[in-house]
PDB file of N, CA, C and O in Angstrom, chain B, residues numbered from 101:
ATOM      1  N   MET B 101      19.029  -6.665  -6.030  1.00  0.00           N
ATOM      2  CA  MET B 101      17.722  -6.391  -6.186  1.00  0.00           C
ATOM      3  C   MET B 101      17.067  -7.995  -6.849  1.00  0.00           C
ATOM      4  O   MET B 101      17.422  -8.944  -7.548  1.00  0.00           O
ATOM      5  N   ASP B 102      15.979  -7.527  -6.130  1.00  0.00           N
ATOM      6  CA  ASP B 102      15.072  -9.759  -6.068  1.00  0.00           C
ATOM      7  C   ASP B 102      14.051  -8.899  -6.909  1.00  0.00           C
ATOM      8  O   ASP B 102      13.484  -7.808  -6.861  1.00  0.00           O
ATOM      9  N   ASP B 103      14.157 -10.183  -7.823  1.00  0.00           N
ATOM     10  CA  ASP B 103      13.123  -9.785  -9.194  1.00  0.00           C
ATOM     11  C   ASP B 103      11.984 -10.566  -8.411  1.00  0.00           C
ATOM     12  O   ASP B 103      11.921 -11.666  -7.862  1.00  0.00           O
ATOM     13  N   ILE B 104      10.962  -9.320  -8.642  1.00  0.00           N
ATOM     14  CA  ILE B 104       9.827  -9.330  -8.446  1.00  0.00           C
ATOM     15  C   ILE B 104       8.329 -10.022  -9.203  1.00  0.00           C
ATOM     16  O   ILE B 104       7.149 -10.058  -8.854  1.00  0.00           O
ATOM     17  N   ARG B 105       9.137 -10.547 -10.465  1.00  0.00           N
ATOM     18  CA  ARG B 105       8.211 -11.828 -10.966  1.00  0.00           C
ATOM     19  C   ARG B 105       8.893 -13.205 -11.471  1.00  0.00           C
ATOM     20  O   ARG B 105       9.998 -13.539 -11.899  1.00  0.00           O
ATOM     21  N   SER B 106       7.685 -13.811 -11.203  1.00  0.00           N
ATOM     22  CA  SER B 106       8.107 -15.198 -11.171  1.00  0.00           C
ATOM     23  C   SER B 106       7.092 -16.139 -12.502  1.00  0.00           C
ATOM     24  O   SER B 106       5.953 -16.039 -12.960  1.00  0.00           O
ATOM     25  N   ILE B 107       8.168 -16.944 -12.706  1.00  0.00           N
ATOM     26  CA  ILE B 107       7.349 -17.282 -13.699  1.00  0.00           C
ATOM     27  C   ILE B 107       7.238 -19.275 -13.737  1.00  0.00           C
ATOM     28  O   ILE B 107       8.121 -20.133 -13.725  1.00  0.00           O
ATOM     29  N   ASP B 108       5.908 -19.350 -13.781  1.00  0.00           N
ATOM     30  CA  ASP B 108       5.289 -21.153 -13.530  1.00  0.00           C
ATOM     31  C   ASP B 108       4.929 -22.143 -14.866  1.00  0.00           C
ATOM     32  O   ASP B 108       4.064 -21.270 -14.944  1.00  0.00           O
ATOM     33  N   THR B 109       4.895 -22.296 -15.050  1.00  0.00           N
ATOM     34  CA  THR B 109       3.916 -23.881 -15.190  1.00  0.00           C
ATOM     35  C   THR B 109       2.696 -24.991 -15.092  1.00  0.00           C
ATOM     36  O   THR B 109       3.192 -25.994 -15.605  1.00  0.00           O
ATOM     37  N   ASP B 110       1.778 -25.209 -14.818  1.00  0.00           N
ATOM     38  CA  ASP B 110       0.770 -25.643 -14.259  1.00  0.00           C
ATOM     39  C   ASP B 110       0.409 -26.823 -14.866  1.00  0.00           C
ATOM     40  O   ASP B 110       1.417 -26.998 -15.551  1.00  0.00           O
ATOM     41  N   ARG B 111      -0.437 -27.923 -15.148  1.00  0.00           N
ATOM     42  CA  ARG B 111      -0.254 -29.423 -14.921  1.00  0.00           C
ATOM     43  C   ARG B 111      -0.747 -29.531 -15.924  1.00  0.00           C
ATOM     44  O   ARG B 111      -0.759 -30.627 -16.485  1.00  0.00           O
ATOM     45  N   ASP B 112      -1.495 -28.078 -16.653  1.00  0.00           N
ATOM     46  CA  ASP B 112      -1.645 -28.029 -17.780  1.00  0.00           C
ATOM     47  C   ASP B 112      -0.650 -27.692 -19.388  1.00  0.00           C
ATOM     48  O   ASP B 112      -0.928 -27.796 -20.583  1.00  0.00           O
ATOM     49  N   GLY B 113       0.300 -27.356 -18.794  1.00  0.00           N
ATOM     50  CA  GLY B 113       1.504 -26.765 -19.695  1.00  0.00           C
ATOM     51  C   GLY B 113       1.569 -25.274 -19.531  1.00  0.00           C
ATOM     52  O   GLY B 113       2.702 -24.796 -19.466  1.00  0.00           O
ATOM     53  N   LYS B 114       0.146 -24.149 -19.426  1.00  0.00           N
ATOM     54  CA  LYS B 114      -0.306 -23.458 -19.189  1.00  0.00           C
ATOM     55  C   LYS B 114       1.057 -22.339 -17.910  1.00  0.00           C
ATOM     56  O   LYS B 114       1.418 -22.351 -16.734  1.00  0.00           O
ATOM     57  N   THR B 115       1.344 -21.505 -19.271  1.00  0.00           N
ATOM     58  CA  THR B 115       2.127 -20.758 -18.103  1.00  0.00           C
ATOM     59  C   THR B 115       1.981 -19.291 -17.636  1.00  0.00           C
ATOM     60  O   THR B 115       1.859 -18.221 -18.233  1.00  0.00           O
ATOM     61  N   ARG B 116       2.044 -19.673 -16.277  1.00  0.00           N
ATOM     62  CA  ARG B 116       1.519 -18.233 -15.755  1.00  0.00           C
ATOM     63  C   ARG B 116       2.385 -17.077 -14.670  1.00  0.00           C
ATOM     64  O   ARG B 116       3.383 -16.958 -13.961  1.00  0.00           O
ATOM     65  N   LEU B 117       1.526 -16.581 -15.015  1.00  0.00           N
ATOM     66  CA  LEU B 117       3.236 -15.121 -14.005  1.00  0.00           C
ATOM     67  C   LEU B 117       2.660 -15.062 -12.690  1.00  0.00           C
ATOM     68  O   LEU B 117       1.709 -14.297 -12.535  1.00  0.00           O
ATOM     69  N   ILE B 118       3.054 -15.707 -11.764  1.00  0.00           N
ATOM     70  CA  ILE B 118       3.003 -15.273 -10.721  1.00  0.00           C
ATOM     71  C   ILE B 118       3.452 -14.010  -9.295  1.00  0.00           C
ATOM     72  O   ILE B 118       4.611 -13.692  -9.030  1.00  0.00           O
ATOM     73  N   ILE B 119       2.766 -13.718  -8.893  1.00  0.00           N
ATOM     74  CA  ILE B 119       3.329 -12.042  -8.403  1.00  0.00           C
ATOM     75  C   ILE B 119       3.156 -12.602  -6.331  1.00  0.00           C
ATOM     76  O   ILE B 119       2.504 -13.286  -5.541  1.00  0.00           O
ATOM     77  N   PRO B 120       4.325 -11.638  -6.462  1.00  0.00           N
ATOM     78  CA  PRO B 120       4.887 -12.170  -4.832  1.00  0.00           C
ATOM     79  C   PRO B 120       3.632 -12.521  -3.622  1.00  0.00           C
ATOM     80  O   PRO B 120       3.003 -11.463  -3.580  1.00  0.00           O
ATOM     81  N   LYS B 121       3.069 -13.361  -2.765  1.00  0.00           N
ATOM     82  CA  LYS B 121       2.303 -12.214  -1.802  1.00  0.00           C
ATOM     83  C   LYS B 121       2.857 -10.896  -1.132  1.00  0.00           C
ATOM     84  O   LYS B 121       2.017 -10.205  -0.557  1.00  0.00           O
ATOM     85  N   ARG B 122       3.932 -10.540  -1.135  1.00  0.00           N
ATOM     86  CA  ARG B 122       4.369  -9.272  -0.123  1.00  0.00           C
ATOM     87  C   ARG B 122       3.856  -7.883  -1.903  1.00  0.00           C
ATOM     88  O   ARG B 122       3.596  -6.805  -1.367  1.00  0.00           O
ATOM     89  N   MET B 123       3.778  -7.804  -2.672  1.00  0.00           N
ATOM     90  CA  MET B 123       3.555  -6.949  -3.888  1.00  0.00           C
ATOM     91  C   MET B 123       1.765  -7.364  -3.655  1.00  0.00           C
ATOM     92  O   MET B 123       1.245  -8.410  -3.268  1.00  0.00           O
ATOM     93  N   LEU B 124       0.948  -5.588  -4.226  1.00  0.00           N
ATOM     94  CA  LEU B 124      -0.125  -5.547  -4.266  1.00  0.00           C
ATOM     95  C   LEU B 124      -0.201  -4.916  -5.040  1.00  0.00           C
ATOM     96  O   LEU B 124       0.664  -4.072  -5.273  1.00  0.00           O
ATOM     97  N   THR B 125      -1.501  -5.105  -5.903  1.00  0.00           N
ATOM     98  CA  THR B 125      -1.522  -4.010  -7.089  1.00  0.00           C
ATOM     99  C   THR B 125      -2.021  -2.494  -6.428  1.00  0.00           C
ATOM    100  O   THR B 125      -2.425  -2.268  -5.288  1.00  0.00           O
ATOM    101  N   ILE B 126      -1.839  -1.555  -7.570  1.00  0.00           N
ATOM    102  CA  ILE B 126      -2.884  -0.204  -7.140  1.00  0.00           C
ATOM    103  C   ILE B 126      -3.976  -0.928  -6.604  1.00  0.00           C
ATOM    104  O   ILE B 126      -3.978  -0.668  -5.401  1.00  0.00           O
ATOM    105  N   ARG B 127      -5.217  -1.958  -6.956  1.00  0.00           N
ATOM    106  CA  ARG B 127      -6.703  -1.886  -7.209  1.00  0.00           C
ATOM    107  C   ARG B 127      -6.243  -2.523  -6.358  1.00  0.00           C
ATOM    108  O   ARG B 127      -5.859  -1.557  -5.697  1.00  0.00           O
ATOM    109  N   GLN B 128      -5.858  -3.579  -5.631  1.00  0.00           N
ATOM    110  CA  GLN B 128      -5.870  -3.522  -4.579  1.00  0.00           C
ATOM    111  C   GLN B 128      -5.906  -2.877  -3.091  1.00  0.00           C
ATOM    112  O   GLN B 128      -6.722  -3.108  -2.198  1.00  0.00           O
ATOM    113  N   LEU B 129      -4.810  -2.016  -3.077  1.00  0.00           N
ATOM    114  CA  LEU B 129      -4.056  -1.123  -2.523  1.00  0.00           C
ATOM    115  C   LEU B 129      -5.525  -0.095  -1.964  1.00  0.00           C
ATOM    116  O   LEU B 129      -5.677   0.408  -0.851  1.00  0.00           O
ATOM    117  N   VAL B 130      -6.401  -0.028  -3.083  1.00  0.00           N
ATOM    118  CA  VAL B 130      -7.740   0.882  -3.043  1.00  0.00           C
ATOM    119  C   VAL B 130      -8.590  -0.004  -2.123  1.00  0.00           C
ATOM    120  O   VAL B 130      -9.063   0.532  -1.121  1.00  0.00           O
ATOM    121  N   ALA B 131      -8.840  -1.325  -2.358  1.00  0.00           N
ATOM    122  CA  ALA B 131     -10.188  -1.371  -1.426  1.00  0.00           C
ATOM    123  C   ALA B 131      -9.154  -2.117  -0.513  1.00  0.00           C
ATOM    124  O   ALA B 131      -9.744  -3.145  -0.181  1.00  0.00           O
ATOM    125  N   LEU B 132      -7.853  -2.118   0.087  1.00  0.00           N
ATOM    126  CA  LEU B 132      -7.442  -2.060   1.430  1.00  0.00           C
ATOM    127  C   LEU B 132      -7.254  -1.002   1.745  1.00  0.00           C
ATOM    128  O   LEU B 132      -6.581  -1.088   2.772  1.00  0.00           O
ATOM    129  N   GLY B 133      -7.447   0.159   1.481  1.00  0.00           N
ATOM    130  CA  GLY B 133      -8.378   1.602   2.129  1.00  0.00           C
ATOM    131  C   GLY B 133      -6.896   2.898   2.294  1.00  0.00           C
ATOM    132  O   GLY B 133      -6.436   3.786   3.013  1.00  0.00           O
ATOM    133  N   TYR B 134      -6.701   2.170   1.079  1.00  0.00           N
ATOM    134  CA  TYR B 134      -5.070   3.355   1.387  1.00  0.00           C
ATOM    135  C   TYR B 134      -5.182   4.110   0.423  1.00  0.00           C
ATOM    136  O   TYR B 134      -4.070   4.442   0.012  1.00  0.00           O
ATOM    137  N   GLY B 135      -6.498   4.802  -0.476  1.00  0.00           N
ATOM    138  CA  GLY B 135      -6.945   5.583  -1.313  1.00  0.00           C
ATOM    139  C   GLY B 135      -7.220   4.947  -2.672  1.00  0.00           C
ATOM    140  O   GLY B 135      -7.025   3.896  -3.283  1.00  0.00           O
ATOM    141  N   SER B 136      -8.064   6.765  -2.891  1.00  0.00           N
ATOM    142  CA  SER B 136      -8.179   6.063  -4.257  1.00  0.00           C
ATOM    143  C   SER B 136      -7.846   5.638  -5.430  1.00  0.00           C
ATOM    144  O   SER B 136      -6.701   6.086  -5.381  1.00  0.00           O
ATOM    145  N   TYR B 137      -7.903   5.076  -6.586  1.00  0.00           N
ATOM    146  CA  TYR B 137      -6.549   4.630  -7.820  1.00  0.00           C
ATOM    147  C   TYR B 137      -6.321   5.937  -8.398  1.00  0.00           C
ATOM    148  O   TYR B 137      -5.190   6.147  -8.836  1.00  0.00           O
ATOM    149  N   ASP B 138      -7.330   7.005  -8.493  1.00  0.00           N
ATOM    150  CA  ASP B 138      -6.520   8.194  -8.700  1.00  0.00           C
ATOM    151  C   ASP B 138      -5.267   8.799  -7.411  1.00  0.00           C
ATOM    152  O   ASP B 138      -4.037   8.776  -7.432  1.00  0.00           O
ATOM    153  N   THR B 139      -5.892   9.122  -6.750  1.00  0.00           N
ATOM    154  CA  THR B 139      -4.238   9.203  -5.926  1.00  0.00           C
ATOM    155  C   THR B 139      -3.151   8.802  -5.553  1.00  0.00           C
ATOM    156  O   THR B 139      -2.093   9.430  -5.508  1.00  0.00           O
ATOM    157  N   LEU B 140      -3.485   7.124  -5.104  1.00  0.00           N
ATOM    158  CA  LEU B 140      -2.201   6.103  -5.389  1.00  0.00           C
ATOM    159  C   LEU B 140      -1.346   6.391  -6.701  1.00  0.00           C
ATOM    160  O   LEU B 140      -0.129   6.455  -6.876  1.00  0.00           O
ATOM    161  N   CYS B 141      -2.607   6.564  -7.696  1.00  0.00           N
ATOM    162  CA  CYS B 141      -1.328   6.505  -9.529  1.00  0.00           C
ATOM    163  C   CYS B 141      -1.271   7.767  -9.686  1.00  0.00           C
ATOM    164  O   CYS B 141      -1.396   8.078 -10.870  1.00  0.00           O
ATOM    165  N   ARG B 142      -1.130   8.654  -8.967  1.00  0.00           N
ATOM    166  CA  ARG B 142      -0.310   9.784  -8.583  1.00  0.00           C
ATOM    167  C   ARG B 142       0.332  10.191  -7.689  1.00  0.00           C
ATOM    168  O   ARG B 142       0.562  11.393  -7.557  1.00  0.00           O
ATOM    169  N   TYR B 143       0.835   9.131  -6.741  1.00  0.00           N
ATOM    170  CA  TYR B 143       1.614   9.091  -6.043  1.00  0.00           C
ATOM    171  C   TYR B 143       2.994   8.340  -6.416  1.00  0.00           C
ATOM    172  O   TYR B 143       4.177   8.271  -6.083  1.00  0.00           O
ATOM    173  N   VAL B 144       2.348   7.985  -7.043  1.00  0.00           N
ATOM    174  CA  VAL B 144       3.791   6.996  -7.832  1.00  0.00           C
ATOM    175  C   VAL B 144       3.994   7.636  -8.962  1.00  0.00           C
ATOM    176  O   VAL B 144       5.224   7.687  -8.926  1.00  0.00           O
ATOM    177  N   ARG B 145       3.744   8.078  -9.783  1.00  0.00           N
ATOM    178  CA  ARG B 145       4.388   9.514 -10.918  1.00  0.00           C
ATOM    179  C   ARG B 145       5.010  10.418 -10.450  1.00  0.00           C
ATOM    180  O   ARG B 145       5.846  11.068 -11.078  1.00  0.00           O
ATOM    181  N   THR B 146       4.681  10.606  -9.219  1.00  0.00           N
ATOM    182  CA  THR B 146       5.616  11.703  -8.740  1.00  0.00           C
ATOM    183  C   THR B 146       6.746  10.921  -7.692  1.00  0.00           C
ATOM    184  O   THR B 146       7.515  11.678  -7.100  1.00  0.00           O
ATOM    185  N   GLY B 147       6.849   9.770  -7.494  1.00  0.00           N
ATOM    186  CA  GLY B 147       7.071   9.126  -6.416  1.00  0.00           C
ATOM    187  C   GLY B 147       7.424   9.465  -5.569  1.00  0.00           C
ATOM    188  O   GLY B 147       8.558   9.812  -5.237  1.00  0.00           O
ATOM    189  N   GLU B 148       5.825   9.398  -4.680  1.00  0.00           N
ATOM    190  CA  GLU B 148       5.890   9.617  -2.969  1.00  0.00           C
ATOM    191  C   GLU B 148       5.676   7.681  -2.526  1.00  0.00           C
ATOM    192  O   GLU B 148       5.998   7.218  -1.432  1.00  0.00           O
ATOM    193  N   LEU B 149       4.858   6.548  -4.109  1.00  0.00           N
ATOM    194  CA  LEU B 149       4.925   5.631  -3.646  1.00  0.00           C
ATOM    195  C   LEU B 149       6.033   5.157  -4.463  1.00  0.00           C
ATOM    196  O   LEU B 149       6.469   5.691  -5.483  1.00  0.00           O
ATOM    197  N   LYS B 150       6.342   4.348  -4.032  1.00  0.00           N
ATOM    198  CA  LYS B 150       7.181   3.378  -4.858  1.00  0.00           C
ATOM    199  C   LYS B 150       6.892   2.349  -5.618  1.00  0.00           C
ATOM    200  O   LYS B 150       6.746   1.410  -4.836  1.00  0.00           O
ATOM    201  N   ALA B 151       6.707   1.943  -6.815  1.00  0.00           N
ATOM    202  CA  ALA B 151       6.116   0.811  -7.605  1.00  0.00           C
ATOM    203  C   ALA B 151       7.077  -0.151  -9.155  1.00  0.00           C
ATOM    204  O   ALA B 151       8.076  -0.101  -9.872  1.00  0.00           O
ATOM    205  N   TYR B 152       6.242  -0.672  -8.963  1.00  0.00           N
ATOM    206  CA  TYR B 152       7.006  -1.831 -10.424  1.00  0.00           C
ATOM    207  C   TYR B 152       5.748  -1.727 -11.396  1.00  0.00           C
ATOM    208  O   TYR B 152       4.565  -1.622 -11.069  1.00  0.00           O
ATOM    209  N   ARG B 153       6.214  -1.774 -12.470  1.00  0.00           N
ATOM    210  CA  ARG B 153       5.527  -1.898 -13.674  1.00  0.00           C
ATOM    211  C   ARG B 153       5.982  -3.586 -14.149  1.00  0.00           C
ATOM    212  O   ARG B 153       7.138  -4.004 -14.220  1.00  0.00           O
ATOM    213  N   LEU B 154       4.540  -4.482 -14.478  1.00  0.00           N
ATOM    214  CA  LEU B 154       4.349  -6.058 -14.799  1.00  0.00           C
ATOM    215  C   LEU B 154       3.347  -5.455 -15.336  1.00  0.00           C
ATOM    216  O   LEU B 154       2.340  -5.112 -14.718  1.00  0.00           O
ATOM    217  N   GLY B 155       3.633  -5.213 -17.008  1.00  0.00           N
ATOM    218  CA  GLY B 155       2.784  -5.041 -18.315  1.00  0.00           C
ATOM    219  C   GLY B 155       2.069  -4.186 -17.850  1.00  0.00           C
ATOM    220  O   GLY B 155       2.993  -3.682 -17.211  1.00  0.00           O
ATOM    221  N   GLN B 156       0.726  -3.188 -17.446  1.00  0.00           N
ATOM    222  CA  GLN B 156      -0.174  -2.915 -17.346  1.00  0.00           C
ATOM    223  C   GLN B 156      -0.886  -2.516 -16.604  1.00  0.00           C
ATOM    224  O   GLN B 156      -1.912  -1.862 -16.792  1.00  0.00           O
ATOM    225  N   ARG B 157      -0.032  -3.156 -14.888  1.00  0.00           N
ATOM    226  CA  ARG B 157      -0.278  -3.140 -14.210  1.00  0.00           C
ATOM    227  C   ARG B 157       0.951  -2.237 -12.806  1.00  0.00           C
ATOM    228  O   ARG B 157       2.110  -2.248 -13.219  1.00  0.00           O
ATOM    229  N   TYR B 158       0.834  -1.668 -11.622  1.00  0.00           N
ATOM    230  CA  TYR B 158       1.470  -1.361 -10.775  1.00  0.00           C
ATOM    231  C   TYR B 158       1.294  -2.344  -9.881  1.00  0.00           C
ATOM    232  O   TYR B 158       0.142  -2.687  -9.613  1.00  0.00           O
ATOM    233  N   LEU B 159       2.269  -2.899  -9.332  1.00  0.00           N
ATOM    234  CA  LEU B 159       2.844  -3.677  -7.762  1.00  0.00           C
ATOM    235  C   LEU B 159       3.797  -2.976  -6.996  1.00  0.00           C
ATOM    236  O   LEU B 159       4.982  -2.745  -7.237  1.00  0.00           O
ATOM    237  N   VAL B 160       3.176  -2.713  -6.149  1.00  0.00           N
ATOM    238  CA  VAL B 160       3.507  -2.248  -4.600  1.00  0.00           C
ATOM    239  C   VAL B 160       3.474  -3.302  -4.064  1.00  0.00           C
ATOM    240  O   VAL B 160       2.745  -4.293  -4.078  1.00  0.00           O
ATOM    241  N   ARG B 161       4.571  -2.905  -3.462  1.00  0.00           N
ATOM    242  CA  ARG B 161       4.915  -3.701  -1.874  1.00  0.00           C
ATOM    243  C   ARG B 161       4.481  -3.284  -0.723  1.00  0.00           C
ATOM    244  O   ARG B 161       4.258  -2.101  -0.462  1.00  0.00           O
ATOM    245  N   VAL B 162       4.331  -4.244   0.055  1.00  0.00           N
ATOM    246  CA  VAL B 162       2.969  -4.302   0.969  1.00  0.00           C
ATOM    247  C   VAL B 162       4.412  -2.551   1.825  1.00  0.00           C
ATOM    248  O   VAL B 162       4.204  -1.342   1.930  1.00  0.00           O
ATOM    249  N   SER B 163       5.340  -3.198   2.099  1.00  0.00           N
ATOM    250  CA  SER B 163       6.317  -2.373   3.070  1.00  0.00           C
ATOM    251  C   SER B 163       6.032  -0.442   2.493  1.00  0.00           C
ATOM    252  O   SER B 163       5.917   0.540   3.226  1.00  0.00           O
ATOM    253  N   ASP B 164       5.997  -0.507   0.964  1.00  0.00           N
ATOM    254  CA  ASP B 164       6.198   0.449   0.279  1.00  0.00           C
ATOM    255  C   ASP B 164       4.899   1.581   1.005  1.00  0.00           C
ATOM    256  O   ASP B 164       4.837   2.687   1.541  1.00  0.00           O
ATOM    257  N   ALA B 165       3.964   0.412   0.584  1.00  0.00           N
ATOM    258  CA  ALA B 165       2.130   1.192   0.935  1.00  0.00           C
ATOM    259  C   ALA B 165       1.604   1.507   2.546  1.00  0.00           C
ATOM    260  O   ALA B 165       0.733   2.264   2.974  1.00  0.00           O
ATOM    261  N   ALA B 166       2.788   0.327   3.400  1.00  0.00           N
ATOM    262  CA  ALA B 166       2.037   0.993   4.759  1.00  0.00           C
ATOM    263  C   ALA B 166       3.030   1.985   5.414  1.00  0.00           C
ATOM    264  O   ALA B 166       2.934   2.190   6.624  1.00  0.00           O
ATOM    265  N   ARG B 167       4.241   2.788   4.476  1.00  0.00           N
ATOM    266  CA  ARG B 167       4.365   4.497   4.521  1.00  0.00           C
ATOM    267  C   ARG B 167       4.113   4.820   4.614  1.00  0.00           C
ATOM    268  O   ARG B 167       4.439   5.797   5.288  1.00  0.00           O
ATOM    269  N   LEU B 168       2.391   4.487   3.811  1.00  0.00           N
ATOM    270  CA  LEU B 168       1.569   6.029   2.902  1.00  0.00           C
ATOM    271  C   LEU B 168       0.335   6.020   4.641  1.00  0.00           C
ATOM    272  O   LEU B 168      -0.750   6.573   4.821  1.00  0.00           O
ATOM    273  N   LEU B 169       1.352   4.959   5.772  1.00  0.00           N
ATOM    274  CA  LEU B 169       0.229   5.477   6.753  1.00  0.00           C
ATOM    275  C   LEU B 169       0.449   6.230   7.889  1.00  0.00           C
ATOM    276  O   LEU B 169       1.607   6.649   7.915  1.00  0.00           O
ATOM    277  N   GLU B 170      -0.139   6.522   8.727  1.00  0.00           N
ATOM    278  CA  GLU B 170       0.389   8.391   9.513  1.00  0.00           C
ATOM    279  C   GLU B 170      -0.441   8.264  10.552  1.00  0.00           C
ATOM    280  O   GLU B 170      -1.601   8.673  10.510  1.00  0.00           O
ATOM    281  N   PRO B 171       0.180   7.579  11.765  1.00  0.00           N
ATOM    282  CA  PRO B 171      -0.623   8.019  12.930  1.00  0.00           C
ATOM    283  C   PRO B 171      -1.233   9.003  12.825  1.00  0.00           C
ATOM    284  O   PRO B 171      -1.187   9.906  11.990  1.00  0.00           O
ATOM    285  N   VAL B 172      -2.394   8.692  14.505  1.00  0.00           N
ATOM    286  CA  VAL B 172      -3.363  10.160  14.093  1.00  0.00           C
ATOM    287  C   VAL B 172      -2.599  10.386  15.722  1.00  0.00           C
ATOM    288  O   VAL B 172      -2.163   9.505  16.464  1.00  0.00           O
ATOM    289  N   GLU B 173      -2.621  11.620  15.903  1.00  0.00           N
ATOM    290  CA  GLU B 173      -2.715  11.741  17.827  1.00  0.00           C
ATOM    291  C   GLU B 173      -4.248  12.829  18.203  1.00  0.00           C
ATOM    292  O   GLU B 173      -4.295  13.805  17.455  1.00  0.00           O
ATOM    293  N   PRO B 174      -4.849  12.783  18.731  1.00  0.00           N
ATOM    294  CA  PRO B 174      -6.011  13.521  19.148  1.00  0.00           C
ATOM    295  C   PRO B 174      -5.344  15.049  19.716  1.00  0.00           C
ATOM    296  O   PRO B 174      -4.415  15.253  20.498  1.00  0.00           O
ATOM    297  N   LYS B 175      -6.281  16.052  18.934  1.00  0.00           N
ATOM    298  CA  LYS B 175      -6.199  16.954  19.665  1.00  0.00           C
ATOM    299  C   LYS B 175      -6.582  17.220  20.557  1.00  0.00           C
ATOM    300  O   LYS B 175      -7.774  16.957  20.718  1.00  0.00           O
ATOM    301  N   PRO B 176      -5.927  17.818  21.554  1.00  0.00           N
ATOM    302  CA  PRO B 176      -7.153  18.372  22.615  1.00  0.00           C
ATOM    303  C   PRO B 176      -8.264  19.825  22.746  1.00  0.00           C
ATOM    304  O   PRO B 176      -8.151  21.023  22.484  1.00  0.00           O
ATOM    305  N   GLN B 177      -9.185  19.070  23.216  1.00  0.00           N
ATOM    306  CA  GLN B 177     -10.169  20.451  22.470  1.00  0.00           C
ATOM    307  C   GLN B 177      -9.852  21.395  23.294  1.00  0.00           C
ATOM    308  O   GLN B 177      -9.109  21.220  24.260  1.00  0.00           O
ATOM    309  N   PRO B 178     -10.405  22.518  22.977  1.00  0.00           N
ATOM    310  CA  PRO B 178     -10.510  23.926  24.053  1.00  0.00           C
ATOM    311  C   PRO B 178     -11.323  23.561  25.301  1.00  0.00           C
ATOM    312  O   PRO B 178     -12.498  23.345  25.005  1.00  0.00           O
ATOM    313  N   GLY B 179     -10.962  23.382  27.043  1.00  0.00           N
ATOM    314  CA  GLY B 179     -12.259  23.618  27.888  1.00  0.00           C
ATOM    315  C   GLY B 179     -12.350  22.211  28.538  1.00  0.00           C
ATOM    316  O   GLY B 179     -12.785  22.003  29.671  1.00  0.00           O
ATOM    317  N   LYS B 180     -11.720  20.941  27.374  1.00  0.00           N
ATOM    318  CA  LYS B 180     -12.242  19.296  27.821  1.00  0.00           C
ATOM    319  C   LYS B 180     -10.533  19.164  28.959  1.00  0.00           C
ATOM    320  O   LYS B 180      -9.485  19.580  28.464  1.00  0.00           O
ATOM    321  N   ALA B 181     -10.535  18.708  30.052  1.00  0.00           N
ATOM    322  CA  ALA B 181      -9.803  18.445  30.852  1.00  0.00           C
ATOM    323  C   ALA B 181      -8.871  17.204  30.632  1.00  0.00           C
ATOM    324  O   ALA B 181      -9.292  16.237  31.268  1.00  0.00           O
ATOM    325  N   THR B 182      -7.696  16.935  29.898  1.00  0.00           N
ATOM    326  CA  THR B 182      -7.273  15.844  29.211  1.00  0.00           C
ATOM    327  C   THR B 182      -7.048  14.848  30.691  1.00  0.00           C
ATOM    328  O   THR B 182      -7.390  15.211  31.817  1.00  0.00           O
ATOM    329  N   GLY B 183      -6.292  13.331  30.299  1.00  0.00           N
ATOM    330  CA  GLY B 183      -6.443  12.555  30.944  1.00  0.00           C
ATOM    331  C   GLY B 183      -5.713  13.062  32.495  1.00  0.00           C
ATOM    332  O   GLY B 183      -6.037  12.848  33.663  1.00  0.00           O
ATOM    333  N   GLU B 184      -4.995  13.550  32.091  1.00  0.00           N
ATOM    334  CA  GLU B 184      -3.584  13.779  33.419  1.00  0.00           C
ATOM    335  C   GLU B 184      -4.252  14.788  34.177  1.00  0.00           C
ATOM    336  O   GLU B 184      -3.547  14.847  35.185  1.00  0.00           O
ATOM    337  N   GLU B 185      -5.194  15.639  34.324  1.00  0.00           N
ATOM    338  CA  GLU B 185      -5.956  16.466  34.638  1.00  0.00           C
ATOM    339  C   GLU B 185      -6.870  15.948  35.890  1.00  0.00           C
ATOM    340  O   GLU B 185      -6.901  16.134  37.106  1.00  0.00           O
ATOM    341  N   GLU B 186      -7.814  14.973  34.633  1.00  0.00           N
ATOM    342  CA  GLU B 186      -8.614  14.426  35.377  1.00  0.00           C
ATOM    343  C   GLU B 186      -8.348  12.857  36.862  1.00  0.00           C
ATOM    344  O   GLU B 186      -9.126  12.102  37.446  1.00  0.00           O
ATOM    345  N   ALA B 187      -6.814  13.078  36.879  1.00  0.00           N
ATOM    346  CA  ALA B 187      -6.607  11.517  38.010  1.00  0.00           C
ATOM    347  C   ALA B 187      -6.582  12.301  38.936  1.00  0.00           C
ATOM    348  O   ALA B 187      -7.064  11.930  40.006  1.00  0.00           O
ATOM    349  N   ARG B 188      -5.807  14.111  38.773  1.00  0.00           N
ATOM    350  CA  ARG B 188      -5.986  14.339  39.910  1.00  0.00           C
ATOM    351  C   ARG B 188      -6.950  15.303  41.116  1.00  0.00           C
ATOM    352  O   ARG B 188      -6.739  15.172  42.321  1.00  0.00           O
TER     353      ARG B 188
END
């Protein structure tokens, strides 16, 4: 398993934590429209969304968050022709 944490020292000698670009916090996921904060935290607690704890933050891989997305198929409306029937 790859280490999600990386420590670096800047020019001033201060140590800082670097979060890889492929990881997002719960708040970042909320801002991107993946759901509400409470819903995403519930997904983490129930195991529906895999996350890593870093201090008081949850970090989620972008690939894991993408699994929450489901394609939406349009439902045919009663009485309306589908594309195939219109072409005839």
